[in-house]
BAFI-3210 file (N, C-alpha, C; in Angstrom, 3 decimals, decimal comma, padded with zeros to 6 digits):
// residues 295
n [1|2|3|4|5|6|7|8|9|10|11|12|13|14|15|16|17|18|19|20|21|22|23|24|25|26|27|28|29|30|31|32|33|34|35|36|37|38|39|40|41|42|43|44|45|46|47|48|49|50|51|52|53|54|55|56|57|58|59|60|61|62|63|64|65|66|67|68|69|70|71|72|73|74|75|76|77|78|79|80|81|82|83|84|85|86|87|88|89|90|91|92|93|94|95|96|97|98|99|100|101|102|103|104|105|106|107|108|109|110|111|112|113|114|115|116|117|118|119|120|121|122|123|124|125|126|127|128|129|130|131|132|133|134|135|136|137|138|139|140|141|142|143|144|145|146|147|148|149|150|151|152|153|154|155|156|157|158|159|160|161|162|163|164|165|166|167|168|169|170|171|172|173|174|175|176|177|178|179|180|181|182|183|184|185|186|187|188|189|190|191|192|193|194|195|196|197|198|199|200|201|202|203|204|205|206|207|208|209|210|211|212|213|214|215|216|217|218|219|220|221|222|223|224|225|226|227|228|229|230|231|232|233|234|235|236|237|238|239|240|241|242|243|244|245|246|247|248|249|250|251|252|253|254|255|256|257|258|259|260|261|262|263|264|265|266|267|268|269|270|271|272|273|274|275|276|277|278|279|280|281|282|283|284|285|286|287|288|289|290|291|292|293|294|295]
n.u [-082,284|-079,293|-076,112|-073,471|-070,514|-067,318|-064,767|-061,639|-059,342|-056,610|-055,424|-054,126|-051,826|-050,567|-049,819|-048,077|-046,065|-045,068|-043,972|-042,076|-040,392|-039,417|-037,973|-036,028|-034,653|-033,696|-032,001|-030,117|-029,052|-027,772|-025,814|-024,304|-023,424|-021,833|-019,749|-018,692|-017,848|-015,955|-014,013|-013,323|-012,220|-009,995|-008,571|-008,140|-006,514|-004,188|-003,204|-001,927|-002,675|-005,085|-006,625|-006,422|-009,156|-009,301|-008,652|-005,541|-002,503|000,945|002,595|002,760|004,389|007,296|007,286|007,494|005,772|003,153|000,328|-000,871|-004,186|-006,390|-007,156|-008,472|-009,079|-006,547|-005,872|-004,301|-004,936|-004,002|-003,240|-002,493|-002,020|-002,764|-003,583|-003,235|-004,587|-007,204|-007,631|-007,673|-007,255|-004,910|-005,142|-004,210|-003,814|-002,726|-001,931|-001,326|-001,635|-002,682|-001,794|000,313|002,692|003,552|002,335|002,125|003,215|005,719|005,999|003,422|001,633|000,460|-002,956|-003,633|-002,228|-003,157|-005,908|-005,790|-004,579|-006,453|-008,067|-010,703|-012,440|-012,105|-014,178|-015,587|-014,500|-013,343|-013,968|-016,833|-016,314|-017,424|-016,909|-014,110|-011,290|-008,469|-005,826|-003,444|-001,141|002,233|005,207|007,057|009,798|013,104|015,509|018,414|020,171|022,782|021,708|018,979|016,183|014,669|011,497|009,438|006,414|004,026|000,749|-002,493|-005,218|-008,698|-011,103|-014,317|-016,182|-018,759|-020,356|-021,138|-023,192|-026,298|-027,398|-024,939|-022,713|-021,191|-017,680|-014,903|-011,717|-008,725|-005,768|-002,196|-000,746|001,775|003,683|005,955|008,126|010,025|012,169|013,477|016,502|015,641|013,343|010,993|008,838|009,725|008,659|006,002|004,861|002,303|001,799|-000,300|-001,251|-002,940|-003,531|-002,687|-005,233|-004,774|-003,284|-004,717|-006,836|-009,269|-012,677|-014,786|-016,978|-020,560|-022,434|-020,555|-017,946|-014,659|-012,239|-009,180|-006,347|-003,906|-001,734|-001,578|-001,114|-000,419|001,139|002,743|004,361|006,482|006,351|007,515|006,787|004,699|003,099|001,773|002,500|000,382|000,044|-001,839|-002,336|-004,069|-004,627|-006,652|-008,323|-011,568|-012,932|-014,999|-017,408|-015,893|-016,593|-017,247|-015,198|-014,769|-016,679|-015,792|-013,249|-014,161|-015,609|-013,633|-011,688|-012,235|-011,963|-009,394|-009,208|-011,603|-011,385|-008,958|-009,668|-011,675|-010,148|-008,587|-010,632|-011,661|-009,405|-009,130|-011,436|-010,771|-008,875|-010,380|-011,016|-013,169|-014,391|-012,553|-011,423|-010,937|-008,573|-006,262|-006,756|-008,497|-010,447|-011,193|-012,399|-014,794|-015,878|-016,047|-014,831|-017,017|-018,437]
n.v [-015,503|-017,257|-015,829|-016,080|-018,032|-016,641|-016,997|-018,690|-017,239|-016,976|-019,300|-021,111|-019,566|-019,663|-022,346|-022,342|-020,663|-022,239|-024,312|-022,839|-021,985|-024,466|-025,205|-023,200|-023,774|-026,306|-025,625|-024,038|-026,002|-027,633|-025,834|-025,373|-027,996|-028,252|-026,388|-027,581|-030,041|-029,082|-028,043|-030,440|-031,918|-030,312|-030,615|-033,352|-033,631|-032,536|-034,281|-037,519|-039,782|-040,982|-043,723|-044,433|-044,484|-044,926|-046,648|-047,420|-047,021|-047,432|-044,316|-042,272|-040,161|-038,207|-035,793|-033,673|-031,652|-032,293|-033,872|-037,089|-037,872|-039,615|-042,703|-043,836|-046,650|-046,966|-044,327|-041,791|-039,374|-036,143|-033,313|-029,859|-026,923|-023,729|-021,234|-020,275|-018,599|-018,691|-021,376|-022,653|-025,211|-026,762|-029,335|-032,653|-035,266|-038,518|-040,992|-044,026|-044,564|-047,039|-046,323|-045,360|-042,615|-041,937|-042,845|-046,074|-045,830|-043,934|-040,381|-039,588|-038,198|-039,585|-040,564|-039,432|-036,927|-035,738|-035,440|-033,810|-031,383|-030,384|-027,845|-026,479|-028,669|-029,638|-029,407|-031,794|-033,743|-032,640|-031,895|-030,049|-028,049|-025,653|-024,002|-023,419|-021,870|-020,951|-018,594|-016,388|-018,048|-018,925|-019,391|-022,499|-023,056|-024,283|-025,995|-027,417|-030,329|-032,740|-035,330|-034,943|-032,819|-029,827|-028,519|-025,659|-023,754|-021,127|-019,841|-018,214|-019,083|-019,382|-020,358|-021,454|-022,291|-024,267|-023,773|-026,118|-025,453|-024,356|-021,092|-019,822|-017,990|-018,722|-019,468|-017,831|-018,202|-016,718|-017,575|-018,030|-020,452|-022,778|-024,928|-027,544|-029,746|-032,703|-034,062|-036,986|-038,287|-039,921|-038,762|-039,193|-038,437|-038,041|-036,773|-034,476|-031,337|-029,179|-026,010|-023,821|-020,524|-017,762|-014,769|-011,377|-008,875|-006,506|-007,364|-008,798|-008,875|-009,965|-009,854|-010,106|-012,841|-012,811|-012,581|-013,915|-014,676|-013,653|-015,916|-017,033|-018,670|-020,108|-021,550|-024,270|-027,623|-030,060|-033,107|-035,366|-038,388|-040,692|-044,186|-047,553|-050,216|-049,140|-047,379|-044,435|-042,035|-039,879|-036,741|-034,482|-031,245|-028,845|-025,548|-023,278|-020,244|-019,710|-017,412|-017,343|-016,817|-016,122|-017,795|-020,154|-021,917|-024,580|-026,032|-025,359|-026,618|-029,231|-029,624|-029,131|-031,063|-033,414|-032,693|-032,963|-035,795|-036,700|-035,327|-036,342|-039,033|-038,628|-037,677|-039,960|-041,728|-040,423|-040,496|-043,247|-043,646|-042,363|-044,142|-046,309|-047,983|-048,216|-050,112|-050,872|-051,504|-049,009|-049,007|-051,520|-052,332|-054,351|-053,538|-051,098|-051,919|-052,928|-050,691|-048,201|-044,868|-042,093|-039,844]
n.w [037,495|037,256|037,554|035,139|035,716|036,193|033,708|033,818|032,407|032,531|033,267|031,410|030,957|033,410|033,516|031,332|032,295|034,362|032,847|031,433|033,514|034,315|032,049|032,024|034,411|033,732|031,604|032,980|034,603|032,716|031,775|034,138|034,574|032,298|032,810|035,100|034,050|032,266|034,048|035,259|033,123|032,490|034,876|034,867|032,598|033,499|035,406|036,145|037,519|037,101|035,439|031,904|029,672|027,003|023,871|023,649|021,803|020,832|020,943|017,995|017,584|018,365|019,513|022,248|022,800|022,452|023,930|024,532|023,750|023,003|021,275|018,196|016,721|014,393|014,448|016,078|018,557|019,707|021,864|022,620|024,623|023,408|024,043|026,997|028,867|028,049|027,791|025,348|022,936|020,677|018,193|017,146|014,782|013,890|011,523|009,668|006,340|003,984|001,425|-001,161|-001,199|-003,660|-006,909|-008,562|-011,029|-012,617|-012,288|-011,627|-008,990|-005,887|-005,150|-002,724|-002,484|-004,784|-004,273|-002,001|-002,854|-004,561|-004,191|-004,541|-004,356|-001,827|000,174|-000,121|001,462|003,784|007,154|008,033|006,179|003,881|001,660|-000,519|-001,913|-003,984|-004,341|-005,968|-006,509|-006,305|-008,366|-008,520|-006,362|-006,350|-004,415|-004,789|-003,774|-002,980|-002,625|-002,604|-003,535|-002,568|-002,854|-003,027|-002,633|-002,614|-001,735|-001,528|000,464|000,839|003,166|004,130|006,895|008,318|011,424|013,747|015,629|016,575|015,676|015,479|013,414|010,187|009,924|008,509|007,003|006,006|004,550|004,352|002,372|002,400|000,536|000,940|-000,464|-000,434|-002,638|-003,980|-005,563|-007,631|-008,494|-007,074|-004,256|-000,862|001,314|001,937|002,885|004,063|005,161|007,005|007,729|009,139|007,288|008,065|008,548|007,120|004,997|003,197|000,351|000,084|000,467|003,416|003,696|003,252|006,213|007,751|010,191|010,745|011,361|013,031|011,943|013,711|013,043|011,242|009,974|007,461|006,950|004,837|004,713|003,202|003,705|004,352|002,026|000,411|001,954|003,628|006,016|007,706|009,087|010,913|011,986|013,871|014,730|015,667|016,245|016,675|017,246|019,204|021,918|025,119|027,263|026,083|025,610|026,416|024,896|022,347|022,268|022,546|020,170|018,239|018,620|017,246|014,647|013,168|013,105|011,779|009,346|008,349|008,006|006,092|003,907|003,316|002,587|000,303|-001,341|-001,750|-003,203|-005,612|-006,459|-007,047|-004,937|-003,162|-001,554|000,319|003,673|006,153|007,828|009,036|011,601|013,896|015,768|014,662|012,353|013,295|014,558|012,796|011,941|012,275|009,968]
ca.u [-081,331|-077,972|-075,056|-072,443|-069,260|-066,214|-063,831|-060,241|-058,613|-055,168|-054,923|-053,087|-050,606|-049,910|-049,159|-046,957|-045,003|-044,459|-043,142|-040,932|-039,474|-038,758|-036,981|-034,917|-033,879|-033,001|-030,903|-029,095|-028,392|-026,859|-024,683|-023,480|-022,760|-020,779|-018,614|-018,095|-017,136|-014,775|-013,003|-012,857|-011,342|-008,729|-007,858|-007,719|-005,414|-002,969|-002,830|-001,720|-002,973|-006,325|-006,380|-006,977|-010,261|-009,278|-007,922|-004,259|-001,462|002,217|002,550|003,387|005,153|008,313|007,199|007,119|004,805|001,797|-000,091|-001,790|-005,561|-007,083|-006,948|-009,641|-008,476|-005,151|-005,719|-003,965|-005,294|-003,209|-003,610|-001,625|-002,669|-002,205|-003,996|-003,410|-005,570|-008,540|-007,735|-007,917|-006,338|-004,647|-005,354|-003,357|-004,160|-001,667|-002,310|-000,584|-002,581|-002,139|-001,786|001,665|002,785|003,678|001,624|003,008|003,863|006,507|005,524|002,091|001,511|-000,573|-004,290|-003,670|-001,822|-004,051|-007,152|-005,532|-004,251|-007,608|-008,683|-012,160|-013,202|-011,828|-015,392|-016,113|-013,960|-012,880|-015,069|-017,512|-015,900|-018,487|-016,331|-012,651|-010,690|-007,042|-005,457|-002,071|-000,168|003,558|005,929|007,783|011,211|013,835|016,806|018,979|021,269|023,442|020,849|017,568|015,825|013,533|010,637|008,492|005,436|003,079|-000,494|-003,466|-006,380|-009,872|-011,977|-015,515|-016,614|-020,016|-020,235|-022,239|-023,941|-027,379|-027,323|-023,606|-022,419|-020,069|-016,351|-014,088|-010,296|-007,865|-004,483|-001,063|-000,480|003,130|003,959|007,371|008,238|011,382|012,199|014,687|017,225|014,914|012,166|009,867|008,789|009,818|007,798|005,367|004,237|001,508|001,632|-001,340|-001,262|-003,814|-002,965|-003,210|-006,337|-004,291|-002,551|-005,614|-007,797|-010,463|-013,704|-015,438|-018,200|-021,781|-022,905|-019,468|-017,011|-013,289|-011,487|-007,728|-005,570|-002,668|-000,676|-002,026|-000,156|-000,629|002,420|002,671|005,707|006,501|006,759|007,861|005,733|003,583|002,251|002,051|002,156|-000,302|-000,039|-002,703|-002,322|-004,992|-004,607|-007,548|-009,167|-012,782|-013,542|-016,243|-017,449|-014,858|-017,106|-017,579|-013,951|-014,932|-017,405|-014,914|-012,281|-014,883|-015,939|-012,455|-010,776|-012,523|-011,774|-008,298|-009,528|-012,635|-010,854|-007,964|-010,418|-012,326|-009,138|-008,264|-011,786|-011,730|-008,278|-009,462|-012,443|-010,056|-008,132|-011,319|-010,936|-014,211|-014,769|-011,480|-011,553|-010,103|-007,276|-006,256|-007,056|-009,744|-011,440|-011,659|-013,320|-016,087|-016,365|-015,398|-015,040|-018,243|-018,263]
ca.v [-016,151|-017,359|-015,231|-017,020|-018,015|-016,076|-017,968|-018,508|-017,061|-016,958|-020,607|-021,613|-018,793|-020,191|-023,601|-021,988|-020,129|-023,380|-024,990|-021,975|-022,071|-025,772|-025,171|-022,345|-024,533|-027,355|-024,986|-023,668|-027,236|-028,043|-024,909|-025,669|-029,283|-028,008|-025,769|-028,580|-030,990|-028,375|-028,033|-031,810|-032,296|-029,602|-031,237|-034,686|-033,511|-032,153|-035,300|-038,799|-040,936|-041,605|-044,630|-044,030|-045,337|-045,031|-047,760|-046,767|-047,682|-046,741|-042,993|-042,188|-038,929|-037,999|-034,418|-033,520|-030,576|-032,825|-034,839|-038,099|-037,665|-040,894|-043,346|-044,433|-047,544|-046,641|-042,873|-041,280|-037,975|-035,436|-031,914|-028,983|-025,651|-022,635|-019,983|-020,684|-017,786|-019,106|-022,827|-023,114|-026,282|-027,226|-030,777|-033,343|-036,656|-039,215|-042,327|-044,553|-045,019|-048,051|-045,688|-044,805|-041,192|-041,901|-043,912|-047,151|-045,469|-042,726|-039,107|-039,245|-038,193|-040,494|-040,000|-038,621|-035,557|-035,216|-035,023|-032,730|-030,112|-029,946|-026,986|-026,259|-029,869|-030,038|-029,616|-033,145|-034,647|-031,947|-031,722|-028,760|-027,071|-025,367|-023,393|-023,270|-021,448|-020,649|-017,405|-015,872|-019,134|-018,560|-020,432|-023,421|-022,762|-025,517|-025,922|-028,724|-030,865|-033,919|-036,523|-034,608|-031,455|-029,285|-027,684|-024,893|-022,958|-020,466|-019,339|-017,734|-019,971|-018,969|-021,457|-021,088|-023,446|-024,262|-024,009|-027,052|-025,024|-023,474|-019,689|-019,262|-017,696|-019,432|-018,900|-017,746|-018,077|-016,367|-018,100|-018,332|-021,887|-023,030|-026,334|-027,907|-031,142|-033,245|-034,937|-037,797|-038,209|-040,652|-038,001|-039,465|-037,605|-038,735|-036,065|-033,248|-030,635|-027,984|-025,160|-022,806|-019,482|-016,654|-013,493|-010,192|-008,241|-005,472|-007,969|-009,545|-008,085|-010,792|-009,349|-011,073|-013,380|-012,310|-013,318|-014,709|-014,115|-013,976|-016,664|-016,934|-019,908|-019,790|-022,405|-025,641|-028,313|-031,416|-033,688|-036,690|-038,956|-042,031|-045,282|-048,764|-051,070|-048,420|-046,709|-043,020|-041,506|-038,596|-035,996|-033,316|-030,371|-027,727|-024,561|-022,247|-019,462|-019,438|-016,148|-017,642|-016,208|-016,654|-018,840|-021,353|-022,595|-026,020|-026,575|-025,199|-027,716|-030,481|-029,725|-029,111|-032,192|-034,448|-032,198|-033,636|-037,215|-036,902|-034,830|-037,314|-040,184|-038,219|-037,638|-041,338|-042,284|-039,808|-041,012|-044,612|-043,528|-042,055|-045,334|-047,392|-048,899|-047,777|-051,179|-051,175|-051,112|-047,830|-049,446|-052,950|-052,601|-055,101|-052,716|-050,062|-052,551|-053,069|-049,379|-047,219|-043,473|-041,499|-038,538]
ca.w [036,581|037,899|036,709|034,641|036,451|035,396|033,131|034,225|031,141|032,699|033,692|030,506|031,136|034,602|033,130|030,461|033,135|035,040|031,854|031,143|034,652|034,268|030,972|032,465|035,394|033,000|030,872|033,957|035,021|031,646|031,772|035,309|034,326|031,312|033,481|035,985|033,207|031,756|035,110|035,461|032,016|032,651|035,987|034,432|031,639|034,196|036,376|035,460|038,349|036,653|034,316|030,608|029,230|025,548|023,311|023,421|021,057|021,005|020,309|016,679|017,488|019,376|019,964|023,648|022,917|022,326|024,941|023,997|024,184|022,868|019,980|017,544|015,759|014,134|014,446|017,409|018,761|020,707|022,031|023,398|024,906|022,608|024,686|028,397|029,599|027,630|027,794|023,978|022,561|019,320|018,133|016,180|014,486|013,153|011,063|008,520|005,316|003,073|000,108|-001,332|-001,473|-005,115|-007,602|-008,990|-012,280|-012,387|-012,801|-011,107|-007,542|-005,396|-005,015|-001,506|-002,771|-005,830|-003,612|-001,057|-003,506|-005,347|-003,175|-004,661|-003,997|-000,442|000,985|-000,263|002,478|004,990|008,102|008,206|005,165|002,923|000,457|-000,510|-003,175|-003,879|-005,102|-005,932|-006,382|-006,822|-009,074|-007,644|-006,138|-006,103|-003,770|-005,131|-002,987|-003,570|-002,607|-002,707|-003,912|-001,820|-003,685|-002,226|-003,372|-001,716|-002,307|-000,545|000,475|001,616|003,553|004,894|007,670|009,060|012,865|014,058|016,808|016,107|016,028|015,270|012,019|009,582|010,134|007,302|007,283|004,870|005,005|003,488|002,268|001,913|000,263|000,919|-000,874|-000,509|-003,808|-004,047|-006,837|-008,671|-008,873|-006,197|-003,055|000,425|002,261|001,461|004,009|003,771|006,342|006,852|008,753|008,744|006,854|008,763|007,830|006,199|003,893|002,315|-000,421|-000,064|001,400|004,297|003,106|003,888|007,374|008,324|011,159|010,336|012,373|012,904|011,955|014,417|012,528|011,022|009,111|006,962|006,553|004,211|004,717|002,622|004,577|003,618|001,467|-000,187|002,934|003,863|007,332|007,578|010,344|010,778|013,155|013,724|015,810|015,151|017,160|015,902|017,705|019,906|023,256|026,008|028,132|025,302|025,279|026,595|023,753|021,187|022,321|022,333|018,752|017,377|018,818|016,249|013,279|012,449|012,944|010,752|008,073|007,887|007,513|004,849|002,851|002,960|001,877|-001,024|-002,129|-002,177|-004,261|-006,854|-006,860|-007,286|-003,802|-002,224|-000,648|001,273|005,061|006,349|008,324|009,301|012,999|014,039|016,472|013,756|011,396|013,945|014,931|011,915|012,253|011,736|009,351]
c.u [-079,936|-076,910|-073,999|-071,169|-068,147|-065,252|-062,395|-059,369|-057,096|-054,599|-053,874|-051,772|-049,824|-049,154|-047,952|-045,787|-044,292|-043,521|-041,884|-039,915|-038,721|-037,672|-035,772|-034,031|-033,087|-031,797|-029,772|-028,336|-027,396|-025,617|-023,748|-022,735|-021,625|-019,543|-017,911|-017,295|-015,871|-013,663|-012,446|-011,912|-009,983|-007,908|-007,317|-006,513|-004,098|-002,504|-002,817|-002,121|-004,317|-006,013|-007,030|-008,061|-010,270|-008,506|-006,573|-003,324|-000,168|002,160|003,312|004,286|006,153|008,229|006,723|006,079|003,370|001,534|-001,101|-003,179|-006,339|-006,741|-008,254|-009,112|-007,001|-004,914|-005,468|-004,290|-004,465|-003,699|-002,473|-002,341|-001,979|-002,588|-004,280|-004,478|-006,999|-008,735|-007,991|-006,833|-006,121|-004,778|-004,570|-003,857|-003,057|-002,178|-001,388|-001,590|-001,908|-002,216|-000,404|001,626|002,989|002,882|002,624|003,689|004,472|005,827|004,166|002,126|000,386|-001,913|-004,404|-003,355|-002,700|-005,339|-006,902|-005,321|-005,370|-008,495|-010,193|-013,008|-012,891|-013,085|-015,986|-015,647|-013,540|-014,067|-015,515|-017,124|-017,001|-017,945|-014,822|-012,189|-009,263|-006,685|-003,947|-001,032|001,144|004,131|006,691|009,256|011,916|015,181|017,443|020,162|021,854|022,496|019,373|017,387|014,611|012,782|009,634|007,611|004,445|001,849|-001,364|-004,725|-007,471|-010,729|-013,139|-016,065|-017,981|-019,715|-021,406|-022,940|-025,035|-027,189|-025,969|-023,327|-021,267|-018,762|-015,562|-012,630|-009,570|-006,432|-003,428|-000,829|000,909|003,342|005,469|007,468|009,710|011,394|013,529|015,298|016,507|013,609|010,943|009,963|008,883|008,932|007,261|004,625|003,490|001,284|000,610|-001,267|-002,111|-003,012|-003,501|-004,262|-005,842|-003,556|-003,441|-006,589|-009,087|-011,505|-014,306|-016,739|-019,410|-022,214|-021,840|-018,719|-015,616|-012,546|-009,990|-007,095|-004,201|-001,488|-001,122|-001,135|-000,679|000,723|002,200|004,096|005,646|007,033|007,145|006,604|004,495|002,632|002,685|001,605|001,576|-000,414|-000,818|-002,649|-003,231|-004,911|-005,382|-008,281|-010,422|-013,512|-014,937|-016,242|-016,491|-015,357|-017,413|-016,339|-014,076|-015,607|-016,588|-013,895|-012,949|-015,202|-014,690|-011,578|-011,011|-012,235|-010,602|-008,595|-010,497|-012,124|-009,820|-008,653|-011,117|-011,369|-008,781|-009,399|-011,878|-010,601|-008,556|-010,524|-011,771|-009,279|-009,049|-011,330|-011,963|-014,566|-013,730|-011,854|-010,550|-008,705|-007,390|-006,671|-008,430|-010,824|-012,038|-012,579|-014,730|-016,704|-015,674|-015,694|-016,301|-017,927|-019,603]
c.v [-016,104|-016,762|-016,264|-016,887|-017,454|-017,173|-017,637|-018,437|-017,212|-018,301|-021,173|-020,875|-019,291|-021,475|-023,315|-021,462|-021,246|-024,135|-024,178|-022,028|-023,393|-025,805|-024,329|-023,083|-025,652|-026,797|-024,598|-024,904|-027,728|-027,157|-025,192|-026,987|-029,125|-027,395|-026,760|-029,604|-030,378|-028,382|-029,431|-032,267|-031,615|-030,231|-032,596|-034,618|-033,167|-033,164|-036,662|-040,000|-041,559|-042,551|-044,123|-045,017|-045,518|-046,275|-047,237|-047,666|-046,915|-045,401|-042,980|-040,973|-038,848|-036,598|-034,350|-032,425|-031,090|-033,876|-035,799|-037,901|-038,969|-041,464|-043,935|-045,340|-047,223|-045,141|-042,406|-039,796|-037,394|-034,003|-031,166|-027,650|-024,533|-021,277|-020,280|-019,892|-018,180|-020,611|-023,406|-024,110|-026,355|-028,742|-031,389|-034,777|-037,254|-040,596|-042,726|-045,141|-046,031|-047,562|-045,065|-043,307|-040,949|-043,046|-044,933|-046,853|-044,084|-041,502|-038,691|-039,248|-039,126|-039,784|-039,130|-037,159|-034,929|-034,684|-033,808|-031,388|-029,610|-029,083|-026,803|-027,461|-030,380|-030,184|-031,016|-034,060|-033,962|-031,600|-030,269|-027,705|-026,907|-024,842|-023,311|-022,828|-020,966|-019,508|-017,185|-016,983|-018,723|-019,690|-021,305|-023,017|-024,049|-025,213|-027,303|-029,075|-032,087|-035,108|-036,208|-033,146|-031,027|-028,294|-026,956|-024,032|-022,357|-020,004|-018,807|-018,583|-019,360|-020,187|-020,918|-022,338|-023,214|-024,516|-024,891|-026,747|-024,081|-022,045|-019,041|-019,111|-018,565|-018,705|-018,949|-017,517|-017,759|-016,678|-018,089|-019,842|-022,073|-024,527|-026,536|-029,394|-031,534|-034,313|-035,669|-037,738|-038,941|-039,958|-038,252|-038,605|-038,471|-038,078|-034,801|-032,628|-029,412|-027,237|-024,070|-021,827|-018,325|-015,439|-012,367|-009,498|-007,240|-006,049|-008,775|-008,603|-008,859|-010,321|-010,468|-011,539|-012,933|-013,208|-014,134|-013,939|-014,572|-014,645|-016,542|-018,317|-019,580|-020,633|-023,846|-026,289|-029,690|-031,928|-035,095|-037,223|-040,381|-043,036|-046,481|-049,447|-050,286|-047,772|-045,255|-042,640|-040,112|-037,968|-034,710|-032,522|-029,179|-026,833|-023,341|-021,566|-019,069|-018,163|-016,393|-016,921|-016,900|-017,835|-020,142|-022,171|-024,111|-026,645|-026,443|-026,334|-029,055|-030,693|-029,867|-030,347|-033,300|-033,995|-032,873|-035,093|-037,435|-036,436|-035,791|-038,542|-039,856|-038,168|-039,043|-041,982|-041,740|-040,304|-042,431|-044,607|-043,243|-043,260|-046,516|-048,421|-048,519|-048,848|-051,504|-050,740|-049,991|-048,196|-050,896|-053,300|-053,250|-054,279|-051,677|-050,626|-052,640|-051,712|-048,320|-045,805|-042,954|-040,139|-037,860]
c.w [037,208|037,000|036,336|035,460|035,579|034,918|033,571|032,968|031,301|033,139|032,741|030,681|032,340|034,268|032,241|031,275|033,896|034,096|031,550|032,279|034,662|033,211|031,352|033,459|034,719|032,259|031,815|034,446|033,995|031,628|032,939|035,132|033,321|031,934|034,410|035,195|032,640|032,794|035,343|034,377|032,150|033,774|035,581|033,521|032,340|035,214|035,701|036,304|038,029|035,498|033,050|030,205|027,727|025,127|022,845|022,631|021,307|020,287|018,994|016,551|018,629|019,964|021,407|023,850|022,950|023,398|024,330|024,602|024,174|021,506|019,491|016,444|015,613|014,041|015,874|017,480|019,895|020,826|022,723|023,577|024,128|023,161|026,147|029,145|029,260|027,713|026,417|023,568|021,053|019,335|016,982|016,013|013,629|012,777|009,924|007,546|004,404|001,632|-000,078|-001,603|-002,962|-005,710|-008,129|-010,314|-012,132|-012,976|-012,286|-009,589|-007,116|-005,299|-003,768|-001,812|-003,853|-005,212|-002,735|-001,761|-004,420|-004,437|-003,348|-004,268|-002,597|000,421|000,879|000,869|003,787|005,885|008,178|007,161|004,112|001,600|000,607|-001,886|-002,926|-004,815|-005,032|-005,745|-007,037|-007,663|-008,094|-007,576|-005,744|-005,451|-003,905|-004,228|-003,659|-003,668|-002,793|-003,082|-003,106|-002,701|-002,794|-003,120|-002,390|-002,474|-001,165|-000,663|001,347|001,895|004,389|005,558|008,301|010,530|013,284|015,368|016,327|016,591|015,824|013,782|011,516|009,886|008,829|007,697|005,977|005,277|003,909|003,532|001,676|001,756|000,218|000,624|-000,960|-001,597|-003,856|-005,444|-007,960|-009,069|-008,019|-004,932|-001,795|001,472|001,606|002,636|003,518|005,082|006,042|008,031|008,257|008,310|007,740|007,910|006,792|004,993|002,957|001,624|-000,651|000,936|002,230|003,670|003,927|005,046|008,076|009,402|010,760|011,502|012,097|012,976|012,540|013,954|012,441|009,984|008,717|006,479|006,028|004,110|004,202|003,629|003,713|003,087|001,052|000,785|003,110|005,263|007,147|008,963|010,100|012,081|012,893|014,953|015,327|016,301|016,394|016,311|018,288|021,247|024,213|026,833|027,397|024,948|025,395|025,379|022,466|021,139|022,030|020,858|017,887|017,518|017,783|014,825|012,570|012,154|011,785|009,386|007,494|007,308|006,197|003,680|002,385|002,165|000,453|-001,916|-002,610|-003,271|-005,604|-007,369|-007,158|-006,182|-002,742|-001,204|000,396|002,684|005,319|006,807|008,741|010,722|013,152|014,724|015,538|012,691|012,007|014,252|014,077|012,347|011,590|011,159|009,180]
res [m|t|p|a|k|p|r|h|r|h|a|p|l|v|h|d|m|d|l|l|n|s|l|i|l|l|w|l|g|v|v|i|a|g|f|a|l|n|a|g|v|e|y|y|c|g|h|t|f|f|p|s|l|s|f|s|f|a|p|m|t|d|s|s|e|w|t|h|l|e|s|h|g|d|v|e|l|m|y|r|t|i|a|p|t|l|g|l|h|a|h|r|a|v|a|v|a|d|i|p|i|e|a|s|f|a|g|w|l|s|a|l|l|h|v|f|r|d|t|p|n|n|p|r|w|m|k|d|l|k|e|a|d|e|h|h|k|s|g|a|h|h|l|r|g|d|a|q|t|t|q|s|q|t|s|t|v|r|q|r|f|n|v|p|i|p|g|f|a|d|r|e|v|i|m|t|k|k|m|t|a|v|e|k|s|d|g|t|h|s|a|v|t|y|d|f|t|s|l|p|e|e|e|t|d|i|p|l|c|t|g|c|v|r|a|t|n|l|g|s|k|w|t|f|t|a|q|n|e|g|e|t|k|i|e|v|e|m|a|v|d|p|k|m|p|k|r|s|t|f|f|v|n|l|l|q|k|r|w|p|q|v|s|l|h|g|l|m|r|e|a|r|h|h|l|g|r|d|g|d|v|q|v|a|n|t|f|f|r|l|f|p|l|k|t]
***
């Protein structure tokens, strides 16, 4: 009787190892390409002899601290370096919305400010925001002048953000929020600014949310300025250290650069919803009508 041939039980393991090696090599290739792209972007940002491939418009800001990055329709994006040793960037978006800073009837703020100051509902329009609440709001302080009055108010705001990278915990930020409004003699507002800065750990009594990492807001700002013919100029600045691994700075900058743009667009969309103008095109730019911002 012929003995049975031995079975090759380990053959599948060999094939699995080949697949695993291929996946490891692929992953290493992606990582190396990421570092190479990071170096290329940093080099490109520091040199001006390369042509711009973005759809550029005249800059909306006079600030020399910000460098034009790209434009999407009527939304201009800018950046500046806030942590040179790490290469971490702050980002800025500027647009003019066809929504007045004041409503057409006296005494009511426009839908823009109504939506923005409704903190618990900010996750409806702010990019990656999961939770938001406001605490310790102070009374309003007024500084009266001959032609205008400056009003200020402070509070503490907690925000919890989803990190759109698998395996990373949510980021929580505890901030001081300062509102400064310039009110004209007729009672309407010409400009309203909201400044956000992280509170030191020893100055907050709000516990860290379960499974979260406490990020640091290095100084972010929303500015609403009244324009002619019922328009409002909106400026969004974000400077946040999300406390990610040092080697992930390139991906952090890549993810954060769209945050002001998408959040600004979300605010405009939500404001139009409150005004019953859901069908309106975001801005008048023809290119933006064909290629609207994605949220």
